[in-house]
C-alpha positions as a printed Julia matrix, in Angstrom:
384×3 Matrix{Float64}:
  20.35  -14.46    7.47
  18.56  -13.16   10.56
  21.52  -11.02   11.59
  21.8    -9.56    8.09
  18.15   -8.46    8.0
  18.05   -7.18   11.57
  21.22   -5.2    10.85
  19.41   -3.43    7.98
  16.65   -2.25   10.29
  18.89   -1.21   13.17
  21.53    0.46   10.98
  18.85    2.49    9.2
  17.26    3.49   12.52
  20.58    4.64   14.02
  21.5     6.54   10.87
  18.17    8.35   10.37
  16.96    8.72   13.99
  20.02    9.33   16.1
  18.05   10.67   19.06
  15.7     7.67   19.09
  15.23    5.3    21.99
  17.09    2.09   21.09
  15.22   -0.07   23.58
  11.85    1.2    22.35
  12.9     0.43   18.75
  13.95   -3.08   19.76
  10.48   -3.58   21.22
   8.98   -2.61   17.86
  11.21   -5.12   16.07
  10.48   -7.79   18.67
   6.74   -7.38   18.14
   7.25   -7.49   14.36
   9.26  -10.72   14.61
   6.62  -12.23   16.91
   4.13  -12.17   14.01
   6.0   -15.07   12.43
   5.22  -17.15   15.51
   1.53  -16.29   15.8
   1.68  -13.42   18.32
  -0.07  -10.41   16.81
  -0.25   -7.95   19.72
   1.85   -7.07   22.79
  -0.42   -8.96   25.23
  -0.02  -12.24   23.35
   3.77  -11.88   23.23
   4.0   -10.87   26.9
   1.99  -13.93   27.94
   4.29  -16.18   25.89
   7.41  -14.64   27.43
   5.78  -14.72   30.88
   6.46  -11.05   31.54
   4.07   -8.23   32.56
   2.55   -6.78   29.42
   2.92   -3.29   30.93
   6.66   -3.49   30.17
   5.94   -3.65   26.46
   3.19   -1.03   26.48
   5.43    1.38   28.43
   8.02    1.29   25.63
   5.38    1.71   22.91
   4.08    4.88   24.54
   7.55    6.41   24.23
   6.97    7.39   20.59
   5.29   10.6    19.41
   2.98   10.63   16.36
   5.57   12.66   14.44
   8.29   10.09   15.14
   6.03    7.18   14.23
   5.03    8.72   10.88
   8.63    9.63   10.06
   9.85    6.1    10.8
   7.01    4.59    8.8
   7.79    6.72    5.76
  11.55    6.34    6.03
  11.63    2.55    6.22
   9.09    2.09    3.43
  10.95    4.43    1.07
  14.37    2.91    1.81
  13.03   -0.57    1.09
  11.39    0.55   -2.16
  14.49    2.45   -3.31
  16.5    -0.78   -3.32
  14.19   -2.13   -6.03
  13.22    1.12   -7.75
  16.64    2.64   -8.42
  18.04   -0.21  -10.57
  14.71   -0.58  -12.42
  14.57    3.08  -13.48
  18.08    2.83  -14.94
  16.88    0.25  -17.47
  14.92    0.67  -20.69
  11.22    1.52  -20.86
  10.48   -2.0   -22.1
  12.23   -3.56  -19.1
  10.36   -1.26  -16.75
   7.08   -2.25  -18.38
   7.87   -5.96  -18.03
   8.61   -5.36  -14.34
   5.07   -4.0   -13.9
   6.28   -0.73  -12.42
   3.32    1.32  -11.11
   2.16    3.39   -8.16
  -1.2     2.0    -7.02
  -3.42    4.21   -4.89
  -6.32    2.86   -2.88
  -7.95    3.04    0.53
  -9.13    0.25    2.82
 -11.38    0.29    5.88
 -10.12   -1.53    8.98
 -13.25   -2.45   10.9
 -13.04   -1.44   14.57
 -15.46   -1.36   17.47
 -13.65    0.71   20.1
 -14.99    4.24   20.52
 -11.77    5.72   21.92
  -9.52    4.55   19.08
  -7.97    7.32   17.01
  -9.54    8.05   13.57
 -12.43    5.63   14.14
 -15.45    6.84   12.16
 -18.25    5.58    9.93
 -16.86    4.63    6.5
 -18.18    2.75    3.49
 -16.51   -0.66    3.18
 -16.26   -2.42   -0.18
 -15.78   -5.71    1.63
 -19.08   -5.45    3.51
 -20.85   -3.29    0.87
 -22.18   -0.99    3.57
 -21.12    1.72    6.02
 -19.27    0.31    9.01
 -17.4     1.75   11.96
 -13.69    1.63   11.39
 -10.48    3.37   10.33
  -9.9     4.39    6.72
  -6.32    3.79    5.6
  -5.17    5.53    2.41
  -2.16    3.93    0.79
   0.32    4.42   -2.05
   1.97    1.14   -3.01
   4.79    0.54   -5.47
   4.28   -2.58   -7.59
   7.38   -4.1    -9.14
   8.12   -7.67  -10.22
   4.8    -8.86   -8.74
   5.68   -7.38   -5.35
   3.72   -4.71   -3.48
   6.0    -2.34   -1.58
   4.15    0.27    0.52
   5.5     3.8     0.07
   3.09    5.91    2.1
   0.22    4.96    4.43
  -2.0     7.49    6.17
  -5.16    7.17    8.23
  -7.96    9.52    7.17
 -10.19   11.18    9.73
 -13.41   13.17    9.48
 -12.69   14.71   12.86
 -10.38   17.56   13.81
  -9.46   21.0    12.48
  -7.79   20.05    9.22
  -9.18   19.56    5.73
  -9.77   15.84    5.32
 -10.68   15.8     1.63
  -9.01   12.67    0.26
  -7.87   14.4    -2.92
  -5.98   16.98   -0.85
  -4.55   14.25    1.35
  -3.41   12.31   -1.72
  -1.7    15.32   -3.28
   0.05   15.99    0.02
   1.22   12.36    0.2
   2.49   12.33   -3.38
   4.3    15.65   -2.89
   5.99   14.26    0.21
   6.96   11.08   -1.62
   8.25   12.99   -4.63
  10.52   15.13   -2.41
  11.78   12.1    -0.48
  12.57   10.2    -3.69
  14.3    13.28   -5.17
  16.72   13.13   -2.22
  17.42    9.5    -3.17
  18.1    10.48   -6.78
  14.83    9.01   -8.1
  12.26   10.77  -10.28
   9.01    9.25   -9.03
   6.94   10.96  -11.73
   8.27    8.43  -14.28
   6.12    5.76  -12.63
   2.48    5.4   -13.85
  -0.37    5.96  -11.38
  -3.44    3.73  -10.99
  -6.5     4.65   -8.9
 -10.04    3.42   -8.4
 -13.14    5.36   -9.4
 -13.39    7.23   -6.09
 -10.58    9.57   -7.21
 -12.06   10.56  -10.59
 -12.23   14.35  -10.9
 -10.92   16.99  -13.28
  -9.3    19.13  -10.53
  -7.35   16.11   -9.24
  -6.29   15.27  -12.79
  -4.91   18.78  -13.28
  -3.13   18.76   -9.92
  -1.47   15.43  -10.71
  -0.27   16.79  -14.06
   1.06   19.9   -12.31
   2.92   17.66   -9.88
   4.67   16.02  -12.84
   2.83   12.7   -13.21
   2.1    12.07  -16.89
   0.75    8.48  -16.92
  -2.51    8.11  -14.98
  -5.06    5.3   -15.33
  -8.28    5.52  -13.29
 -11.27    3.19  -13.1
 -14.4     4.89  -14.44
 -17.83    5.29  -12.85
 -20.94    3.82  -14.47
 -22.98    7.05  -14.24
 -20.58    9.17  -16.32
 -21.87   10.28  -19.72
 -19.74    9.98  -22.86
 -20.23   10.85  -26.51
 -18.84    8.2   -28.87
 -19.28    8.53  -32.65
 -21.87   11.25  -32.14
 -24.0     9.22  -29.72
 -24.33   10.37  -26.1
 -25.24    8.03  -23.23
 -24.15    6.73  -19.82
 -21.16    4.45  -19.45
 -23.41    1.65  -18.21
 -25.17    1.7   -21.58
 -21.9     1.76  -23.49
 -20.83   -1.36  -21.6
 -23.82   -3.17  -23.08
 -23.52   -1.82  -26.63
 -19.81   -1.77  -27.4
 -18.47   -4.92  -29.05
 -15.46   -6.23  -27.16
 -12.7    -7.82  -29.2
 -11.27  -11.19  -28.29
  -7.98  -11.23  -26.34
  -5.08  -10.07  -28.48
  -1.35   -9.58  -28.0
  -0.73   -7.81  -24.71
  -4.39   -7.94  -23.63
  -5.63  -11.18  -22.09
  -9.29  -10.16  -21.7
 -12.04   -9.18  -24.17
 -11.63   -5.43  -24.62
 -12.31   -2.32  -26.67
 -10.4     0.98  -26.85
 -12.4     4.02  -27.95
 -12.03    7.79  -28.07
 -14.82    9.63  -26.26
 -15.98   13.1   -25.36
 -17.09   14.17  -21.89
 -18.33   17.65  -20.8
 -16.0    17.62  -17.79
 -12.9    15.79  -19.01
 -12.96   16.73  -22.68
 -11.55   14.25  -25.2
 -10.06   11.14  -23.65
  -9.37    7.47  -24.29
 -11.63    4.85  -22.67
 -10.68    1.2   -22.32
 -13.63   -1.18  -21.83
 -12.88   -4.73  -20.73
 -14.74   -7.81  -19.54
 -13.49   -9.22  -16.26
 -15.97  -12.11  -16.11
 -18.75  -13.31  -18.38
 -21.21  -11.05  -16.56
 -19.09   -8.11  -15.36
 -17.68   -5.38  -17.58
 -15.62   -2.36  -16.52
 -13.88    0.56  -18.13
 -10.75    2.62  -17.51
 -10.13    6.3   -18.17
  -6.78    7.37  -19.57
  -5.93   10.6   -17.73
  -2.38   10.58  -19.11
  -0.88   13.55  -20.91
  -0.48   11.44  -24.06
  -2.61    8.86  -25.85
  -1.82    5.24  -24.98
  -2.42    1.93  -26.74
  -4.89   -0.51  -25.24
  -2.09   -2.94  -24.36
  -0.26   -0.2   -22.45
  -3.36    0.78  -20.49
  -4.19   -2.81  -19.64
  -0.63   -3.73  -18.63
  -0.5    -0.78  -16.23
  -3.91   -1.52  -14.72
  -3.16   -5.26  -14.29
  -0.82   -4.37  -11.43
  -3.52   -2.56   -9.43
  -4.78   -5.75   -7.8
  -1.49   -6.01   -5.88
  -2.54   -3.21   -3.54
  -5.66   -5.23   -2.75
  -3.38   -8.18   -1.99
  -1.39   -5.92    0.34
  -4.54   -4.94    2.26
  -5.5    -8.61    2.59
  -2.05   -9.45    3.95
  -2.34   -6.75    6.62
  -5.82   -7.94    7.58
  -5.7   -11.72    7.2
  -2.06  -12.69    7.73
  -0.76   -9.98   10.06
  -4.12   -9.41   11.81
  -3.99   -5.62   11.98
  -7.39   -5.63   13.66
  -6.07   -7.59   16.65
  -3.77   -4.73   17.75
  -6.11   -2.01   18.99
  -3.94    0.53   20.79
  -5.57    3.75   21.88
  -4.48    7.28   21.0
  -1.14    7.45   19.19
  -1.03    3.65   19.24
  -2.86    3.7    15.92
   0.37    4.48   14.07
   2.42    2.34   16.47
   0.36   -0.68   15.47
   0.64    0.2    11.77
   4.41    0.61   12.05
   4.77   -2.83   13.67
   2.67   -4.46   10.96
   4.7    -2.74    8.23
   7.95   -3.84    9.89
   6.68   -7.41    9.86
   5.74   -7.08    6.18
   9.09   -5.55    5.19
  10.94   -8.25    7.13
   9.15  -11.06    5.28
   9.73   -9.29    1.93
  13.44   -9.13    2.71
  13.46  -12.8     3.74
  11.91  -13.72    0.39
  15.03  -12.36   -1.28
  17.01  -15.26    0.25
  17.2   -18.47   -1.75
  15.5   -20.78    0.81
  12.38  -18.56    0.83
  12.36  -17.2    -2.73
   9.59  -19.52   -3.96
   7.5   -19.54   -0.78
   4.44  -17.45    0.02
   4.31  -15.28    3.13
   2.17  -17.85    4.95
   4.6   -20.65    4.04
   7.55  -18.6     5.26
   5.83  -17.93    8.59
   5.03  -21.62    9.02
   8.57  -22.71    8.21
  10.12  -20.2    10.59
   7.78  -21.04   13.49
   8.53  -24.74   12.93
  12.31  -24.5    12.58
  13.12  -21.74   15.09
  12.43  -20.93   18.7
  11.25  -17.38   19.35
  12.95  -17.11   22.75
  16.28  -18.18   21.23
  16.0   -15.63   18.42
  15.13  -12.81   20.81
  17.98  -13.65   23.15
  20.48  -13.93   20.29
  19.58  -10.74   18.42
  18.03   -8.36   20.93
  19.18   -6.77   24.18
  15.92   -6.08   25.97
  16.35   -5.86   29.76
  13.18   -7.78   30.57
  14.31  -10.78   28.45
  17.12  -11.41   30.86
  14.83  -11.65   33.92
C-alpha cells in the first residue's frame, strides 16, 4: 500500500519535472508523511530523527516559486482527474448524485511574523474582525463527498501586480481550464459555487465568456430586488417571504422566486432557512433558469471547501510551518501532499470508512516512522 502510493507521487514528479532535484522532492514527501505521526514542521521532524534541522531547510530552499506553484498545480490536477474523468463520462443524473461542483472560497491563515511572504491585514470570518495573516484563495472540486483542491493561490496587497480577487479568480480558472483541456476534460461542465464576496455583474459576464454556464452565488443582504412589483432590500424579503416546508430534493424550508435588480436584471433567487433564526438566499447567475432542487443540490456541496480549510488548519496545522520568503508555497505544497496522500489512502479498503484523524491515529500506532522512511526513501542523512 505505502509503496503503491509513494510510487504515484515519485512517478508523476519524474515524468512532469525531469530536471527536478530528487533528494529535495524526497524531503517534501518525508515532511508530508511526518504529518501522520504528529510532526508538522521541519524542526519537529529533525528533532525526532536526531539530525540538524539545517539539513532539511537546505533542501527546501532549493525550490523556486515557479517550481513550487507548478508542482502544486500539477499534483492537484492529476489527483482530481482520476475522479473527474470517469464522472464526466456518465449521465447528468449520475453527475448530480455525485455532487460535482467547483467551490470557490478564500480563507485567512492567521500569522504574526512580519517577514513572512503575503502577510497583510485581512478580514477573517472566523474571528469576525481584521487580523494579520495570509489570504489563501482556493478552487476545490467536490465529488462523492470529497474535497479535492484544484488551485490554491495566496493573495497579496503588496507588489506591482493587480491584486483584485476577481482578476485573480479569472486567471486561476483560465489556467485550470487549459490544464484540464490537455487532460481531455471540459471543466466548464462543472457548476460553480461562490460566497457573496464575489457577487458582481462584470465577474458574472467574464465567467460566462470563459464558458461556465452554471453559477450559484450567495447573495448579500443589502441588495435591492423587485418581486411582484414591490421593491425592497433582501434583508426585508427574508422576513416577508413565506418559506415552504422541505420538499423532494430540498431538505430545508425554502422559496424560489423571480426578481428584478437594476444591476443584474432578471434572475432567480432561492431563499432558504438554515436554522430557526438564520435565513439566507442564493443568486442563480447561470445562463439558464434552474429549479429550486437543482440550485439547492449544487449549493449543498459548498460546505466541503470549508471542511478543507479546517483540515489544513486543525489537522495538518498549516500555521505551525512558518517559512520565510518562498517558503510560503513550500509549506503549502507539503500540506497539500499530506492531504493528497491521506485521500489516496482512503481509497484502500482498510481506511475507506475512517476519517482523516482516525487514519492518522491508526498509522502512528501501527507503524514506525523511522522504518517507513528507511524502507521507502533514500535520503543521505537518514543513513548517518
